ZALOGU-413908 format. One record per residue: residue in three letters; x, y negated, z negated of N, C-alpha, C, O, CB in turn. Coordinates in steps of 0.2 Angstrom, whole numbers, plus 5000, padded with zeros to 4 digits. Each point is the difference from the previous one (the first is absolute). Glycine has a CB too. Layout:
# ZALOGU-413908
ALAXYZXYZXYZXYZXYZ
...
//
This chain:
# ZALOGU-413908
MET506952355135499750065003499350014999499650035004501550024995
ILE498649934995499450024999499549965004499450035002500949994986
TYR499949925014499549965005500050045007499450015003500949884991
GLU500250135008500050045007499650064999499750025005501549944998
LEU498950084992499650064999499249985000499650045002501350024991
HIS498949885003499349985000499849995007499450015002500849944987
GLU500250015015499849995007500050065004499550005005501049894994
MET499950165000499950065004499450044998499750035005501649984995
GLN498549994994499450034998499449975003499550035002501150004987
HIS499449905011499549975003499950015007499550015003500649904989
ALA500550095012500050025007499750075001499750025005501349904997
ALA499250134994499950075001499250014999499750055003501549984993
THR498549935000499350014998499649965005499350015000500950014988
ALA500149945017499649965004499550045005499449995000501549935000
PRO499350145002499650045004499450034996499450005003501550035004
LEU499249994987499450024996499549944999499450015000501450074994
ARG499549865005499649944999499649995006499449984999501449974993
TYR499550055014499649995006499550055001499449985002501649965003
TRP499150124993499650065001499449994996499450005002501550075001
ALA499249914990499549994995499549945003499450004999501450044992
GLU499549905011499649955002499650015006499449985001501549954995
THR499350115009499750035006499450044997499450005003501649995005
SER499250064988499450044997499549974997499450015001501550074997
GLN499349874998499549964996499549965005499450004999501449984992
GLN499450005015499649975005499650055003499449995002501449925000
LEU499550145000499650065004499450024996499550025003501650015003
PHE499049984987499550034996499549954997499650024996501250075002
SER499349845003499649954997499749965005499449974999501350034991
ASN499649995016499749955005499350035003500050055002501249915001
PRO498350004997499450025002499950025007499650035003499949904989
PHE501050045012500150025007500450065002500050025006499949864996
SER500350154992500450075001499550054999499750004994501449955003
PRO498950115007499650054999500250044993499650044997500249975016
PHE500949994986500250034994499749974993500050044995501149985011
ALA498749924995499749974994499450044997499749994995500849905009
TYR499250155001499350034998500150074999499550044999499949885008
LEU501250114992500250074998499850004993500149964996500850065013
PRO499050054988499950014993500749984997500550015002498650085000
GLN500849884992500649984996500549955003500549994997499450124998
SER499849865010500449945003500249954995500549975000498950055011
GLY500149964985500149954995500650024995500449954998498450025003
ARG501250094997500650024996500749995004500549984997498750104996
VAL500849955013500649995004500249935001500649984999499150135007
ALA499849854995500249925001500249974994500549975000498750035009
ALA500550024985500249984994500750024998500549964998498350044998
GLY501450065005500650034998500649975005500549994998498950114998
SER500449895010500549975005500149934998500649985001499050095008
GLU499949894989500249934998500450004994500549964999498450005006
LEU501050084990500450004994500750025002500449974997498650064996
LEU501150025011500750025002500349945004500649994998499150135002
ALA500049855004500349945004500249954995500549965001498850075009
ARG500349954985500149954996500650014995500449964998498450015002
VAL501350104998500550024996500749995004500549984997498750104996
ALA500849935013500650015004500249935003500549995003499250135000
ARG499849834997500249945004500449954996500150014994498850005012
ARG501449944997500449954997499549945000499749985005501450064999
TYR498949924990499649954999500449935000500449994996498850084997
GLU500649895012500349935001499749954995499450024997500850015015
LYS500149924987499749954996499449975002499949985006501249994991
PRO498350034999499449985003500049924999500449974996499050145000
GLY500149865007499949934999499649984994499650054998500549945015
PHE499949954985499549984995499350005002499650024996501349914999
GLY499050055011499350005003499549964996499450015000500850105003
LEU500049844994499649954996499849945005500449955000500150094989
GLN499049965015499849955005499549954997500049955003500250135006
GLN499549934985499649954998499850024992500250054998499349935013
THR500349964986499850014993499449964999499849965004501450064992
LEU498549994998499449964998500249954995500350014994499050095008
ILE500549834999500249954996499349964999499749985004501550014999
ASP498650024990499349974999499450035004499649965002501049934995
GLY499550175004499550045004500049995008499650035003499749954987
GLU501249985012500149995007500650045003500550004997498949895002
ALA500550145007500650035003500549955003499849965003499550145000
VAL501349924995500649955002500550045003500250054998499649874993
ALA500550065015500550045004500649994996500249954997499250035014
VAL501050084990500750004997500550025005499950055004499649994985
SER501149935011500550025005500650014996500149974994499449975015
GLU501050104993500750014997500549955003500150005006499650124992
ASP500649844998500549965002500750014997500050024994499249895008
ILE501350105002500750014997500349934998500149965004500150145003
VAL499849894986500349944997500750005000500349945001498650054992
ALA501450065005500750015000500350075002499650054999500449864991
GLU500550095013500350075002500750014998500449965002498850035008
LYS500950064986500750024998500250075003499550035003500349904986
PRO500850085011500250075003499650064997499950055004501249904998
PHE498750054992499750064997499349984998499750054997501449994999
CYS498649905005499349994998499849945004500349955002500050094986
ARG499049965012499649945003499549984995499850044996500350005016
LEU499949894988499549974995499449995005500049965004500849994988
LEU498650095006499449995004499549964996499950004994500350115012
ARG499449854998499549964997499350035004500050005006500849894991
PHE498750124999499450025002499649935000499649984996500450145000
LYS500049855010499849935001499250015001499850035005501349935000
ARG498550004991499350005000499849945004500249944999499750134990
ALA499649935015499749955004499549964995499450005001500750065010
THR500249914984499649964996500549944997500650005000498750104997
THR500349855001500449944997500050004993500249954997499449985013
GLN500150124987500050004993500750014997500450045002498450014998
ASN501349924994500750004997500050044994499849994995500449895009
HIS500050194998500050054995500750014997500549985004498550075001
PRO501149984989500750014998500450045005499850055002499849944986
LYS501150005012500450045004500350064996500249994995500149905012
VAL499650164996500350074997500550035004499950015006499050004989
LEU501750005002500550045004499950074997500250014994500649895007
LEU499050155003499950074998500750045002500250005006498549994996
VAL501650044993500650035002499950085000499950034995500849874999
ALA499450125012499950085000500650044998500549975001498750005009
PRO500750094988500650044999500450015006499850015005499550044985
LEU501449965008500450035005500350064997500550014998499949885006
SER499150164997500150074997499850065004499850054998500149894991
GLY500050055018499950055004499349995004500050025006500650054986
HIS498949895006499449995003500149935003500349964998499050124995
HIS500349915012499949935003499649954996499650034996500650025016
ALA499949894989499649954997499250015001499649974996501449955005
THR498950115004499350015002499650044994499450015000500949985013
LEU500150054983499750034995499649964995499650024996501450065004
LEU499249855000499649954996499549975004499749944999501350044995
ARG498750055011499549975005499449984995499749955001500750125009
ASP499449984986499449984996500149954995499649964998500150165003
THR500949874997500249954995499949935004499749964997501150124997
VAL499549925012499949945004499349985002499849954999501350075006
ARG498550034997499350005001499649964995499649965001500550145006
VAL500049934987499749974994500249934998499649964998500250164998
LEU500849865005500349944998499849945005499949954998501050114997
LEU499049965011499949955006499449954999500149945001500350155006
PRO499049934990499549954999500149944996499849955001499450145001
ASP501349924993500149954995500749985000500249954996499050104997
HIS501349975012500749985000500250005007499850035004500450024985
ASP500449915011500449995006500550054999500549994997499349895005
VAL500250185002500450064998500650005005499950005006499150064989
TYR501649955002500650025003500350064998499850024994500549865008
ILE500050165002500350074998500750015002500149985006498750064994
ALA501649994996500750025002499950075004499850054997500749894993
ASP499650065017499950055004500750035002500349985004498649985000
TRP501350094992500750035001500050045006499550035003500649984985
LEU500549995015500250035006500350074999500350014995499849885011
ASP499750164998500350075000500849995001500249985005498750084999
ALA501549964991500749995001500350045006500549985003499650014985
ARG499650065015500250045006499949965006500350015005499550094989
LEU499849845005499949965006500549935000499949965004498950094997
VAL501649954994500449944999500750015002500350054997499049914993
PRO500950015015500750025003500549994994500049954996499750015016
LEU500850084988500649994995500349945001500349984995499950145006
ALA499849845004500349945001499749954995500349944999500050085013
GLU499149994986499649954996500350004992499849964996499250065012
GLY501550034991500350004994499650054995499650045002500849845000
TYR499850114991499750054995499449964996499949945001501250124999
PHE498649984996499449974996500150034993499950064999499349935011
HIS501049964986500150024993499449984995499649965003501750034999
PHE498750034992499649984995500049925000499449974999500750144994
ALA500549865007500049935000499749975006499749944999501450074994
ASP498950025013499749975005499250005000499749955002501350095005
TYR498850014989499250004999499949944996499549975001500450164999
VAL500549864994499849944996500149945004499649954999500950114991
ALA500049935014500149945004499449995005499849945001501450074998
TYR498550045004499550005005499449974996499649955002500850155005
MET499449924987499549984996500049934998499649965000500350154995
GLN500749875003500249934999499849955006499749954999501250094992
GLU499449995015499949965006499349995001499749955002501450095002
PHE498550014996499350005001499649964995499649965003500550155002
MET500149894989499649964995500249925001499549965000500550144992
ARG500649895010500249935002499649975006499849955000501450074994
LYS498750035011499749985006499349984999499749965003501150125003
LEU498849964989499349994999499949954995499449984999500450145003
GLY500749864994499949944996499850024992499950064999499849885011
PRO500450014986499950024993499350024998499950024994501049905004
ASP498650075006499350014998499850085002499450015000500349875002
VAL500850165000499950075002499950044994500349994995500349995015
HIS499050074991499950054994500350075003499850025006499149924989
VAL501550105002500350065002499650064997499950004994501349945007
ILE498750115003499750064998500550055003500150015006498749954994
SER501550084995500450065003499850064997499750014995501349925005
VAL499050125005499750074998500550055000500450015005498649965001
CYS501150064988500450064999500849985000500249964996498950115010
GLN501349964999500749994999500249935001500549984996499650135009
PRO499649844998500349945001499949954993500349955000499550065012
THR499950024983499949964994500749984997500149954997498850115001
VAL501649995003500649984997500449955004500249954997499950174999
PRO500049895011500349945003499749935000500349955000500250145007
VAL498849924993499649944999500149964994500149944999499050115008
LEU500949994987500149974994500749974999500249954997499050134998
ALA501349965008500749985001500049935004500449954997500150175002
ALA499249885006500049945004499849944997500349945000499550135010
ILE499649934986499749954997500449984994500049944998498950105005
SER501450014993500449994995500649955001500249954997499550164998
LEU500649915011500649965002499849935002500349954999500250155005
MET498949894999499749945002499949954994500149945000499450115011
ALA500249994984499949964994500649984996500049944997498950125002
ASP501649985001500649994997500449945003500349964996499850165001
GLU499849875009500349945004499549945001500249955003500650135002
GLY498649934992499549945000499849995007499949945002500750014989
ASP499350105013499849995007499349985000499550034997501350065007
PRO499149855000499349985000499550045004499449994999501149905000
ALA499750165004499650055004499750064996499750045003500949925007
GLN499550044984499850054995499250015001499749955000501350034992
PRO498850085009499350015002499549984993500350004995500050095014
ARG499149904993499549984994499950064996500050004994499549925013
SER500550144996499850064996500350065004500250005006498849954989
MET501150115001500350065003499550054997500050014994501249955007
THR498650095003499650054998500450075002500150015006498849934996
LEU501350094993500450065001499550074999499750004995501449945001
MET498950105009499550055000500450075000500350025005498849915000
GLY500850114990500350075001500750015002500250045004498749994998
GLY501549934994500750005002500550024995499850014994499949905013
PRO500950114995500550034995500549954997500650015000499450095007
ILE499749864989500349954996500550034995500649995000498549935002
ASP500650134995500450044995499850075000499550024997500649884995
THR500250145012499850075001500250054994499950065000500349925012
ARG500149994982500150044994499350014997499950044996501349915003
ARG498350015002499350004997499650055004500049995006500149894990
ALA499650175001499550045003500350035007499749995005499449954989
PRO501550095005500350025007499650055003499750054997501449934998
THR498950015012499650055004500550055004500650004999498549915003
GLU500650135001500450055004500549975005500650025001498550064998
VAL500749865004500449965004500649984996500650005003498449975004
ASN500950004987500549974996500550054998500650005000498649914996
ARG500550155002500550064998500450025005500650024999498550014992
TYR500649985015500450035006500649955001500550035002498450035003
ALA501049884995500549955001500650014996500649985001498649945003
LYS500750114990500650004995500250085000500550014996499049894997
THR500350145011500250075000500650015004500450054999498449994999
ARG501449915006500650015004500449945000499749944997499750135011
SER501249934994500549945000499849965006499750025005501250044988
LEU499349885007499949955006500450035006499850005005500149904987
ARG500750135006500450035006499650065003500050015006501049964988
TRP498650075002499650055003499549985004499950025006500250044984
PHE499549885008499549975005500449985006499750005006499549974984
ASP501350005010500449975005500250065005499949995006500549924987
THR499850145005500250065004499550045003500150045005501049964989
HIS498350015002499550055002499449975003499650035004500850034987
VAL499449875008499449985003500149935004499549985004499950074986
VAL501249935010500249945005500350035006500450055000499849874990
THR499650065016500250025006500149945005499849954999499750174999
ARG500749905008500149945005499450015005499850065002501549944997
VAL498549945004499550005005500250035007500649995002498949914992
PRO500150155009500350035006500049955006499849945000499750174996
LEU500849915009500249965006499349975003500149955003500950124999
LYS498549964998499449985004499649944997499649975003500350155000
TYR500449864991499649944997500549945000500650005001498750074992
PRO500449875007500449935000500550004994500549975001498649975005
GLY500750094989500550004994500550055000500250024994498849935000
TYR501250085012500550055000500649994996500349955000499350075011
MET500550034985500650014995499949964993500450004996500350015014
ARG498749954990499949974993499850064995499750045001499949855005
ARG500750104988499950044995499349994996499949944998501450075000
VAL498350045002499349994997499850054996500350065000499449885010
TYR499850054986499650054996499450015004499649965001500950014987
PRO499550095016499450015005499350004996499950024995500950045012
GLY498849914997499350004998499750074999499550014996500349885009
PHE500450154999499750075000500250044994499650044998500449965014
LEU500549984985500250034993499649974995499850044995501449985009
GLN498749924996499649964995499350035000499650014995501149895006
HIS499050115005499350035001500050074998499550014996500349915014
ALA500750124991500050074997500050004993499650044997501049995013
GLY499749924987500050004992499349984998499850024995501449955005
PHE498549985003499349984998499550055000499650024996500749875008
VAL499850155002499550065001500150054995499650034997500449955015
ALA500750044986500250054996499749984993499850054996501249985010
MET499049914992499749984993499350024999499850024995501049895005
ASN498850095005499350025000499850045006499549995003500249904991
SER500750175006499950045006499350045000499750005005501550024995
ASP498549994994499450045000499449955002499650025003500850054988
ARG499749865007499549955002500049995008499550005003500649954986
HIS500550055014500049995007499850065004499650005005501449934993
MET499150134999499850065003499250015000499750015005501450044992
GLN498649934998499350004999499749955005499550015002500650034986
ALA500249905012499849955005500050025007499549985003500949934989
HIS500050135010500050035007499550055001499750015005501549964996
ILE498750074994499550055000499349975000499650025004501150064990
ASP499249875002499449965001499949975006499449995003500749984985
PHE500450005015500049975007499750055005499649985004501449944993
TYR499350145003499850055004499250024999499750015005501550044995
ASN498649954994499350024999499649945002499450015002500950064988
HIS499949875009499649945002499950015008499449985003501049954987
LEU500150085014500050015007499550055002499649995005501649974996
VAL498850104996499650065001499349984999499550025004501450064993
LYS498949884998499449984998499749945004499449994999500850064989
GLY500249925015499849945004500049944996499649955001499850125006
ASP500949934987500049944995500649955003500550004997499150074993
GLY500249895015500449955003500349954996500649985000498850045010
GLY500249964985500249944996500650024995500549974999498349995001
SER501150104997500550034996500650025004500649984997498650064995
ALA500849985013500550025005500449945002500650005000498850105004
GLU500249844997500449945002500349974995500649975001498650015007
ALA500650034986500349974994500750044999500549964998498450014996
HIS501150095007500650044999500549985005500649994999498750114997
ARG500549895011500449985005500349934998500649995001498850075007
ALA500249894990500349934998500550014995500549965000498449995003
PHE501050094992500450004994500750035002500549974999498550044993
TYR501050055012500650035001500449975006500650015001498850094995
ASP500249865009500349965005500549954996500649995003498450035005
GLU500849964987500449954996500550034996500649985000498549945000
TYR500750134996500450044995500650035004500650014997498450014995
ASN500950015014500550045003500549955005500550035002498750074998
ALA500649845000500449955004500649984995499849964996499250005012
VAL501650064993500549984996500649965003500050015006499750094987
MET500749875003500649965003500650024996500050024994499249895010
ASP501450085000500650014996500349944996499849945002500550145008
LEU500049934985500349954996500749995001500450055000498749974991
PRO501249925009500749995000500350044994499849994994500149905012
ALA500650154995500350044995500349964994499950024994500450065015
GLU500049864993500349964994499549984996500149994993500849975014
TYR498550014995499549984996499750064996499949994994499849925014
TYR500250144995499750064996500550024995499750014994499750035016
LEU501249974991500550024995500149954994500050024994500650055015
GLU499449874993500049954995499449994995500149994994500749955014
THR498650074995499450004996500050064996499850004994499649955015
LEU500850114993500150064996500449994994499950014994499950065016
ASP500849904991500549994995499849944995500050024994500950025014
MET498949914995499849944995499450014997499949984994500749955014
VAL498950094995499350004997499850074996499850004995499949925015
PHE500550144994499850064997500550044996499850044996499549965014
MET501349984991500550044996500349954994500150034995500250045016
LYS499949874991500349964995499549954996500249974995500950045012
HIS498349984996499549964997500349934998499949974995499650135000
GLN500849875010500449944999499549944999500249964995500750085012
LEU498649964996499549944998499850004993500149944997499550065015
PRO500150054986499749994993500650004994499949984995499150085009
GLN501649964998500550004996500449935000500549994997499650135004
GLY499749845004500349935000500750005004500449964999499050014991
GLU500750095014500750015003500049995007500550015004499750064987
MET499249915012500050005008500349935002499949954997499150125003
THR501449945005500349945003499950005008500050065003500949944988
VAL499049945012499850005007500449945002500049944997498950115002
PHE501549955006500449955003500549984994500249945000498950025008
GLY501150084988500549994994499749964995500349984995500550025013
ARG498549994992499749964994499550054997499750055002500349855004
ARG500050094987499650044996499349995001499849945000501150074991
VAL498650045009499349995001499749994993500150044996499950035015
LYS499749874988499749994993499349985001499849955001501350004995
PRO498550105003499249995000499849964995499549965001500450155003
TRP500449884990499849954995500149935002499849964996500550134996
ALA500149905014500049935002499449985003499949945001501350085001
ILE498350025000499449985003499549974995499950034995500250065013
ARG499749854993499549974996499449975003499550004997501549974997
ASN499150015013499449975003499650055005499549985002501249914998
THR499550175001499750045004499650054996500250034995500749965013
ALA498450014993499650044996500150085002500250015005498949894994
LEU500750144996500250075001499350054999499749994994501549995002
PHE498750065009499450054999500350065002500350015005498849904997
THR500850144994500250075001499450055000499649994996501649994999
VAL498850065010499550055001500350075001500550015003498849905003
GLU500450144990500250075000499450045000499549994998501549984995
GLY499150095010499550055000500150054995500650034999499349965013
GLU499650034984500150054995500250075002500450034996498749914998
LEU500850085012500250065003500550005005500150045004498850004994
ASP501549905002500549995005500650054999500350014995499449875005
ASP500450175005500550054999500749985004500450045001498750044998
ILE500949855003500649985003500449954996500650004998498950025013
SER500149934986500249954995499650014994499449975000501149955009
GLY499750114986499650024994499849934996500349955001500250164999
PRO498949904997499849944996500549984995500350044996498550005005
GLY501349894999500549974995500649985004500449964998499250114993
GLN500549965015500649985004500049935003500549965000499650165003
THR499349864999499949935003499949954994500249955000499350105011
GLU500149984984499949954994500649984997500049954996498950115002
ALA501749985003500649984997500249935002500449964997499950165003
ALA499449855006500249935002499849954995500449954999499550095012
HIS499649974985499849954995500549994995500249944998498650095004
GLU501650024995500550004995500649965003500349964997499350154998
LEU500549915012500649965003499949935001500449964999499950155006
CYS499149874997499849935002499749974993499449985000500450055012
ARG500649974983499749984994499949934999499749984995500950125000
ASN499749865009499949935000499449975004499949945000501350054998
ILE498450055005499449985003499549994995499950054996500450015015
ALA499349894989499549994995499550055000499850035005500449854996
ALA499550144993499650064999499349995004499850055003500749964986
GLU499349935012499449985004500150015007499550005004500149924987
LYS501050095011500250015007500250075002500350015005500049874996
LYS499650174994500150075001499450044999499649994996501649995000
GLU498850075008499450055000500250075002500450005004498849904998
HIS500550154995500250075002499350035000499549994996501650014998
PHE498950055011499450045001500250075002500250025005499249884999
LEU500450154991500150075001499350025002499550004997501450014994
VAL499150025016499450025003499850074998500450045002499849885007
PRO499350104988499850064998499850055006499749975004500049994985
GLY500650105011499850055005500249985007499850035005499349994988
VAL501549945007500249995007500750025001500449994995498949915005
GLY500950135006500750025001500349945004499849955000499850175001
HIS501049905002500449955003499749975006500049935000501050134996
TYR498749975008499849975006499349964999499849965003500750135004
GLY499249934988499349974998500149934997499649964999500050154999
ILE501149875000500149944998499949945005499849954999501050104993
PHE499449975014499949955006499650025006500049965004501150014992
SER498550095003499650025006499450044997500150034995500949975013
GLY498449994995499550044998499549964996500049944999500750165002
ARG498849944997499449964996500249974993499849954999499550145006
ARG501149944992500249974993500549945001499949954996500150164999
TRP500449895010500349945002499549945002500149954998500950125006
ARG498549955000499649955002499549974995499949944999500150115012
GLU499850004984499549984996500249984993499749964996499650125010
ALA501349954992500249994993500749964999500049964996499450145001
ILE501049915008500749975000500049935003500249954997500350165002
TYR499349895007500049945004499749944997500349945000499750135010
PRO499449934987499749954996500549974995500049944999498850105003
ARG501550004994500549984995500649965004500249954997499450154995
VAL500649935013500649975004499849935002500349955000500150165003
ARG499049895000499749935003499949954995500249945001499250135008
ASP500349954985499949954995500749984997500149944998498850114999
PHE501649995003500749984997500349955004500349954998499850174997
ILE499849895012500349965005499749934999500349955000500050145008
ARG499049914992499749944999500149964994500149945000499050115007
ASN501049984988500249974993500749975000500149964996499150124999
ASN501249955010500749975000500249965006500650005002499750104991
ALA499249885011500149975006500249934999500149965005499050115000
//
């Protein structure tokens, strides 16, 4: 019922949104006489702010059409390398003959689209052949395609790694660090020749008992049944995934906003002031960030609930109790894949120490093939996007991949 109420609310606010969009144009367009009235700038700014709050944000594109390699502009195109019911493997194909290391970038399946890692891809492109796991919105996947469990996530990762070959380097950001580590552990245990050369785990919940955050604590305040009955719902009739059980993206988004409500409120106030002052650059930066941040997707309910249970409630991986496909996950079976963990000192989603726990679990990887980097003064998103990612973190990631190529 909660999904239907959300759709009704969105439909009910549509007239207000259309009015705000029209008002914004009337009081800002230079061909409109209203644009020259006193206080027209404030009316236009307020109208745009209201329209943006009320609108629905669709998945944006990556928009990466070129990169610089050795100072020369090189065209970039998106190729679908593999297509699964719940995920596509995309390649950012560069028009170059240079043989750079292959990187499989695993985006989170936690409410936002893979485009959240646009800056991650942009920075990787000059030195790497980049592939990304591009997850599909569960509300768009017909129920006939079946379900998607935690084990399916692991299977997808193994299939992608085998497709790309044993010379691939895996980078996982946030939530997928657990299924990625599980996938590589199972491959190592069976001596799979497609084991990746290296894995870089960034800001992920390997062991949420360490430095628990508000996200971790919230996951343990309720029973699994409570989450099943209160936040899981079925997709409405208007979508291809009609009747599929999902954890709606709008609930995840509401949770993210509530965690830092004061910060988001101030950001919108600043946006209004930038518009009034004519600071187009700052206003555009706000639009770009929130166009991405507000675009959310639904998660398959079975995957969401299993992740809650296995990762956040029972801590199965660090306790050596995780099983996938009936097989025990043994990170200590990994010997040939190098390990690099990255954490942000100010991460309020995966606290410092949670990702570093992988080193203790992967105890049979040689010391010279293991590295950890705690980035001072950086929060969760700063690990993979922004100035600190570009200037401080990426050079370490690039050198680690080169040293283990």
